[in-house]
ChimeraX commands (.cxc) that place a marker at each C-alpha (Angstrom):
marker #1 position -20.20,-55.84,27.39 radius 0.5
marker #1 position -16.70,-54.56,26.75 radius 0.5
marker #1 position -15.36,-53.55,23.33 radius 0.5
marker #1 position -13.04,-55.99,21.66 radius 0.5
marker #1 position -9.33,-55.23,22.27 radius 0.5
marker #1 position -7.45,-53.58,19.41 radius 0.5
marker #1 position -4.22,-55.26,18.41 radius 0.5
marker #1 position -1.09,-53.20,19.07 radius 0.5
marker #1 position -0.12,-53.21,15.39 radius 0.5
marker #1 position -3.50,-51.81,14.20 radius 0.5
marker #1 position -3.71,-48.17,13.10 radius 0.5
marker #1 position -6.10,-45.82,11.33 radius 0.5
marker #1 position -6.45,-46.44,7.61 radius 0.5
marker #1 position -3.96,-44.50,5.49 radius 0.5
marker #1 position -5.48,-41.58,3.54 radius 0.5
marker #1 position -5.77,-42.11,-0.18 radius 0.5
marker #1 position -3.40,-40.39,-2.58 radius 0.5
marker #1 position -6.30,-38.38,-3.98 radius 0.5
marker #1 position -7.17,-37.05,-0.54 radius 0.5
marker #1 position -3.54,-36.07,0.09 radius 0.5
marker #1 position -3.30,-34.33,-3.30 radius 0.5
marker #1 position -6.57,-32.48,-2.72 radius 0.5
marker #1 position -5.40,-31.34,0.72 radius 0.5
marker #1 position -2.11,-30.08,-0.75 radius 0.5
marker #1 position -3.91,-28.13,-3.48 radius 0.5
marker #1 position -6.25,-26.55,-0.92 radius 0.5
marker #1 position -3.33,-25.61,1.34 radius 0.5
marker #1 position -1.45,-23.91,-1.53 radius 0.5
marker #1 position -4.62,-22.08,-2.63 radius 0.5
marker #1 position -5.23,-20.84,0.91 radius 0.5
marker #1 position -1.66,-19.59,1.28 radius 0.5
marker #1 position -1.78,-17.86,-2.11 radius 0.5
marker #1 position -5.09,-16.16,-1.32 radius 0.5
marker #1 position -3.80,-14.76,1.96 radius 0.5
marker #1 position -0.31,-13.78,0.83 radius 0.5
marker #1 position 0.44,-10.06,1.14 radius 0.5
marker #1 position 0.19,-8.13,-2.09 radius 0.5
marker #1 position 3.11,-6.50,-3.80 radius 0.5
marker #1 position 3.17,-3.93,-6.50 radius 0.5
marker #1 position 4.71,-5.17,-9.70 radius 0.5
marker #1 position 5.55,-3.60,-12.99 radius 0.5
marker #1 position 6.24,-5.43,-16.25 radius 0.5
marker #1 position 9.67,-4.74,-17.67 radius 0.5
marker #1 position 10.21,-4.42,-21.45 radius 0.5
marker #1 position 11.92,-7.82,-21.56 radius 0.5
marker #1 position 8.86,-9.50,-20.00 radius 0.5
marker #1 position 10.24,-9.88,-16.48 radius 0.5
marker #1 position 8.29,-8.50,-13.56 radius 0.5
marker #1 position 10.04,-6.21,-11.08 radius 0.5
marker #1 position 8.59,-5.94,-7.59 radius 0.5
marker #1 position 9.22,-2.58,-5.92 radius 0.5
marker #1 position 8.96,-1.90,-2.22 radius 0.5
marker #1 position 7.35,1.33,-1.11 radius 0.5
marker #1 position 9.87,4.11,-1.72 radius 0.5
marker #1 position 10.29,7.65,-2.94 radius 0.5
marker #1 position 10.73,6.15,-6.43 radius 0.5
marker #1 position 6.93,5.73,-6.54 radius 0.5
marker #1 position 6.53,9.51,-6.87 radius 0.5
marker #1 position 6.76,10.42,-10.55 radius 0.5
marker #1 position 7.85,13.83,-11.78 radius 0.5
marker #1 position 4.93,16.26,-11.88 radius 0.5
marker #1 position 3.11,14.52,-8.98 radius 0.5
marker #1 position 2.32,15.50,-5.41 radius 0.5
marker #1 position 2.80,12.37,-3.28 radius 0.5
marker #1 position 1.77,11.26,0.21 radius 0.5
marker #1 position 2.70,8.14,2.19 radius 0.5
marker #1 position 0.97,6.98,5.37 radius 0.5
marker #1 position 4.31,5.75,6.78 radius 0.5
marker #1 position 7.60,7.46,7.51 radius 0.5
marker #1 position 10.49,7.06,5.08 radius 0.5
marker #1 position 8.14,6.59,2.13 radius 0.5
marker #1 position 6.40,3.50,3.47 radius 0.5
marker #1 position 2.80,2.43,3.95 radius 0.5
marker #1 position -0.19,3.46,1.86 radius 0.5
marker #1 position 0.78,5.64,-1.11 radius 0.5
marker #1 position -1.28,8.28,-2.93 radius 0.5
marker #1 position -0.37,10.79,-5.62 radius 0.5
marker #1 position -2.01,13.30,-7.91 radius 0.5
marker #1 position -1.03,15.54,-10.77 radius 0.5
marker #1 position -4.40,17.29,-10.96 radius 0.5
marker #1 position -5.01,20.93,-10.09 radius 0.5
marker #1 position -7.51,22.26,-7.60 radius 0.5
marker #1 position -8.95,20.77,-4.42 radius 0.5
marker #1 position -8.91,16.99,-3.96 radius 0.5
marker #1 position -9.73,14.75,-0.97 radius 0.5
marker #1 position -7.15,12.03,-0.26 radius 0.5
marker #1 position -7.35,8.56,1.32 radius 0.5
marker #1 position -4.34,9.44,3.55 radius 0.5
marker #1 position -5.68,11.53,6.47 radius 0.5
marker #1 position -2.23,11.90,8.09 radius 0.5
marker #1 position 0.87,11.85,5.90 radius 0.5
marker #1 position 4.14,10.67,7.42 radius 0.5
marker #1 position 6.13,11.30,4.19 radius 0.5
marker #1 position 5.51,13.99,1.56 radius 0.5
marker #1 position 7.12,14.93,-1.75 radius 0.5
marker #1 position 5.96,17.78,-3.97 radius 0.5
marker #1 position 7.34,16.95,-7.42 radius 0.5
marker #1 position 5.09,19.51,-9.11 radius 0.5
marker #1 position 6.25,22.90,-10.35 radius 0.5
marker #1 position 3.78,24.75,-8.10 radius 0.5
marker #1 position 3.06,24.95,-4.38 radius 0.5
marker #1 position 0.56,22.54,-2.80 radius 0.5
marker #1 position -1.45,22.96,0.40 radius 0.5
marker #1 position -2.40,20.02,2.62 radius 0.5
marker #1 position -5.44,20.33,4.88 radius 0.5
marker #1 position -6.19,18.32,8.01 radius 0.5
marker #1 position -9.88,18.08,7.06 radius 0.5
marker #1 position -11.70,17.08,3.90 radius 0.5
marker #1 position -12.83,19.73,1.48 radius 0.5
marker #1 position -9.96,22.10,2.29 radius 0.5
marker #1 position -10.82,22.53,5.98 radius 0.5
marker #1 position -8.68,22.40,9.09 radius 0.5
marker #1 position -5.01,23.13,9.64 radius 0.5
marker #1 position -3.11,24.12,6.48 radius 0.5
marker #1 position 0.48,23.25,5.59 radius 0.5
marker #1 position 2.17,24.67,2.49 radius 0.5
marker #1 position 4.56,22.52,0.42 radius 0.5
marker #1 position 6.67,24.56,-1.98 radius 0.5
marker #1 position 7.52,23.11,-5.38 radius 0.5
marker #1 position 10.20,20.45,-4.91 radius 0.5
marker #1 position 9.70,20.16,-1.11 radius 0.5
marker #1 position 10.43,16.73,0.29 radius 0.5
marker #1 position 9.88,15.42,3.84 radius 0.5
marker #1 position 10.69,11.74,4.44 radius 0.5
marker #1 position 9.59,12.00,8.09 radius 0.5
marker #1 position 6.70,14.26,9.11 radius 0.5
marker #1 position 3.21,14.11,10.57 radius 0.5
marker #1 position 0.83,16.41,8.75 radius 0.5
marker #1 position -2.91,16.41,8.23 radius 0.5
marker #1 position -3.57,15.51,4.61 radius 0.5
marker #1 position -7.27,14.61,4.30 radius 0.5
marker #1 position -7.40,17.03,1.35 radius 0.5
marker #1 position -4.93,18.94,-0.80 radius 0.5
marker #1 position -5.06,21.96,-3.10 radius 0.5
marker #1 position -2.65,22.35,-5.96 radius 0.5
marker #1 position -2.05,26.05,-6.32 radius 0.5
marker #1 position -1.92,28.04,-9.53 radius 0.5
marker #1 position 1.47,29.60,-10.31 radius 0.5
marker #1 position 1.03,31.77,-7.20 radius 0.5
marker #1 position 2.49,30.55,-3.93 radius 0.5
marker #1 position 0.80,29.45,-0.75 radius 0.5
marker link #1:1,2 radius 0.2
marker link #1:2,3 radius 0.2
marker link #1:3,4 radius 0.2
marker link #1:4,5 radius 0.2
marker link #1:5,6 radius 0.2
marker link #1:6,7 radius 0.2
marker link #1:7,8 radius 0.2
marker link #1:8,9 radius 0.2
marker link #1:9,10 radius 0.2
marker link #1:10,11 radius 0.2
marker link #1:11,12 radius 0.2
marker link #1:12,13 radius 0.2
marker link #1:13,14 radius 0.2
marker link #1:14,15 radius 0.2
marker link #1:15,16 radius 0.2
marker link #1:16,17 radius 0.2
marker link #1:17,18 radius 0.2
marker link #1:18,19 radius 0.2
marker link #1:19,20 radius 0.2
marker link #1:20,21 radius 0.2
marker link #1:21,22 radius 0.2
marker link #1:22,23 radius 0.2
marker link #1:23,24 radius 0.2
marker link #1:24,25 radius 0.2
marker link #1:25,26 radius 0.2
marker link #1:26,27 radius 0.2
marker link #1:27,28 radius 0.2
marker link #1:28,29 radius 0.2
marker link #1:29,30 radius 0.2
marker link #1:30,31 radius 0.2
marker link #1:31,32 radius 0.2
marker link #1:32,33 radius 0.2
marker link #1:33,34 radius 0.2
marker link #1:34,35 radius 0.2
marker link #1:35,36 radius 0.2
marker link #1:36,37 radius 0.2
marker link #1:37,38 radius 0.2
marker link #1:38,39 radius 0.2
marker link #1:39,40 radius 0.2
marker link #1:40,41 radius 0.2
marker link #1:41,42 radius 0.2
marker link #1:42,43 radius 0.2
marker link #1:43,44 radius 0.2
marker link #1:44,45 radius 0.2
marker link #1:45,46 radius 0.2
marker link #1:46,47 radius 0.2
marker link #1:47,48 radius 0.2
marker link #1:48,49 radius 0.2
marker link #1:49,50 radius 0.2
marker link #1:50,51 radius 0.2
marker link #1:51,52 radius 0.2
marker link #1:52,53 radius 0.2
marker link #1:53,54 radius 0.2
marker link #1:54,55 radius 0.2
marker link #1:55,56 radius 0.2
marker link #1:56,57 radius 0.2
marker link #1:57,58 radius 0.2
marker link #1:58,59 radius 0.2
marker link #1:59,60 radius 0.2
marker link #1:60,61 radius 0.2
marker link #1:61,62 radius 0.2
marker link #1:62,63 radius 0.2
marker link #1:63,64 radius 0.2
marker link #1:64,65 radius 0.2
marker link #1:65,66 radius 0.2
marker link #1:66,67 radius 0.2
marker link #1:67,68 radius 0.2
marker link #1:68,69 radius 0.2
marker link #1:69,70 radius 0.2
marker link #1:70,71 radius 0.2
marker link #1:71,72 radius 0.2
marker link #1:72,73 radius 0.2
marker link #1:73,74 radius 0.2
marker link #1:74,75 radius 0.2
marker link #1:75,76 radius 0.2
marker link #1:76,77 radius 0.2
marker link #1:77,78 radius 0.2
marker link #1:78,79 radius 0.2
marker link #1:79,80 radius 0.2
marker link #1:80,81 radius 0.2
marker link #1:81,82 radius 0.2
marker link #1:82,83 radius 0.2
marker link #1:83,84 radius 0.2
marker link #1:84,85 radius 0.2
marker link #1:85,86 radius 0.2
marker link #1:86,87 radius 0.2
marker link #1:87,88 radius 0.2
marker link #1:88,89 radius 0.2
marker link #1:89,90 radius 0.2
marker link #1:90,91 radius 0.2
marker link #1:91,92 radius 0.2
marker link #1:92,93 radius 0.2
marker link #1:93,94 radius 0.2
marker link #1:94,95 radius 0.2
marker link #1:95,96 radius 0.2
marker link #1:96,97 radius 0.2
marker link #1:97,98 radius 0.2
marker link #1:98,99 radius 0.2
marker link #1:99,100 radius 0.2
marker link #1:100,101 radius 0.2
marker link #1:101,102 radius 0.2
marker link #1:102,103 radius 0.2
marker link #1:103,104 radius 0.2
marker link #1:104,105 radius 0.2
marker link #1:105,106 radius 0.2
marker link #1:106,107 radius 0.2
marker link #1:107,108 radius 0.2
marker link #1:108,109 radius 0.2
marker link #1:109,110 radius 0.2
marker link #1:110,111 radius 0.2
marker link #1:111,112 radius 0.2
marker link #1:112,113 radius 0.2
marker link #1:113,114 radius 0.2
marker link #1:114,115 radius 0.2
marker link #1:115,116 radius 0.2
marker link #1:116,117 radius 0.2
marker link #1:117,118 radius 0.2
marker link #1:118,119 radius 0.2
marker link #1:119,120 radius 0.2
marker link #1:120,121 radius 0.2
marker link #1:121,122 radius 0.2
marker link #1:122,123 radius 0.2
marker link #1:123,124 radius 0.2
marker link #1:124,125 radius 0.2
marker link #1:125,126 radius 0.2
marker link #1:126,127 radius 0.2
marker link #1:127,128 radius 0.2
marker link #1:128,129 radius 0.2
marker link #1:129,130 radius 0.2
marker link #1:130,131 radius 0.2
marker link #1:131,132 radius 0.2
marker link #1:132,133 radius 0.2
marker link #1:133,134 radius 0.2
marker link #1:134,135 radius 0.2
marker link #1:135,136 radius 0.2
marker link #1:136,137 radius 0.2
marker link #1:137,138 radius 0.2
marker link #1:138,139 radius 0.2
marker link #1:139,140 radius 0.2
marker link #1:140,141 radius 0.2
view
């Protein structure tokens, strides 16, 4: 037995408007959930300004590290004193905006190769181990 022939003008049933609307909502939700994040800061007038990674992220009194060259990539900063582990094991940009020298260490806990960053030192392109840092007292490195 052969199946009955389908007329040339026949087609699949059209999807309902509800199904189309539901599919559109799901598509927008999926795109929103996977969109890359951006850092935003509320302005006094209520607008939101989105800032790209830049040296402007490093506030006065902070020691700042970026995972990428030219102040790009993951950003980390601290204004604390003493020894601190960082989430940036190799810094590609560094800015010491503190008033004291800061040491970066290739290993956690102040171990490994040491690099000294004098107060005010800035390096937009570098490659230095920075798994931990030590903010110095008023003495230098």
